[in-house]
Phi, psi and omega in degrees: 000142180284163182292341179255031178293337179229124183230128172257116181257128176209153180285164178300320179295318180292324178298318179294317179295321179294315179302317179294320182293329181293345175284349176094356179296124185299323179295319179292321177298315179298319179296319179297309181297319178299328180284346183297328183294321183256344185219070188287153170269157185221125178245122180238157177222146181282139173281120183249353177202143177227128184216130174274132182230161181274173175300144175068024176284131176284139185243129174062188184299133176075358179048050178289353176225137175235137183295143182265349180200171173302135186206169175252127177253140178246148165254126176252141187280062174203141181206196184291337175292345178256358177108000176286127180301136179301329182288000178292335178298133180066014180229318187255171180225171174230170172241153176221134184265106175261187185297338180262004179117182183295139176240135176269129183229135184283147168279127185237152182072185180282140173287127180269178183300315186244354182214163170226154180258137181235133177272108183269000180060234179265006176291159184229063174298156180243162178305138179091341175291170183240143169255154182249118176288311174209151183190228186267117178294331179291341176265007179087007179270160176287136178279157180303315183299315179294319180296314179299320179297324181295337178248014176056049177231158174278141181305319181293317180292328177297312179292321181296333181278352182292140183217147179056040177241130177288129178257127177243123178262129180257165182293000000 
């Protein structure tokens, strides 16, 4: 996997607000969360495997999810070793932008150390494309606050827990 398999994109202003919020100051946390609506952070991961599977295929460790129909499963290059909560499996979703616009796809099975499995249904992402864990709601992506809520985490603690993720600051 390349070093930029996982990218957290945030503006310089958002990076400064996040750094202040990680100190725990309630005012700084509020400023960071308030800025998400107009200045969202975006976490993407590279698709490293695409596989078509049959009905009732067990997914990931312990097969906590079984496919309900023929479907396409993706492996995205991010897991709990990078700070994604293990409980995101069977609870959270990602978006992928195909030719008709953003599609929401569930994370299925257990989140592994370095990868997660995504049920793409009949979509056909290709190797090297990116899925978005959270980003801009105006672009049809799931927002950080909603994504964090789906895994019962605070947005700041979710970001603070990220590890081995390339951070890109935009203007």
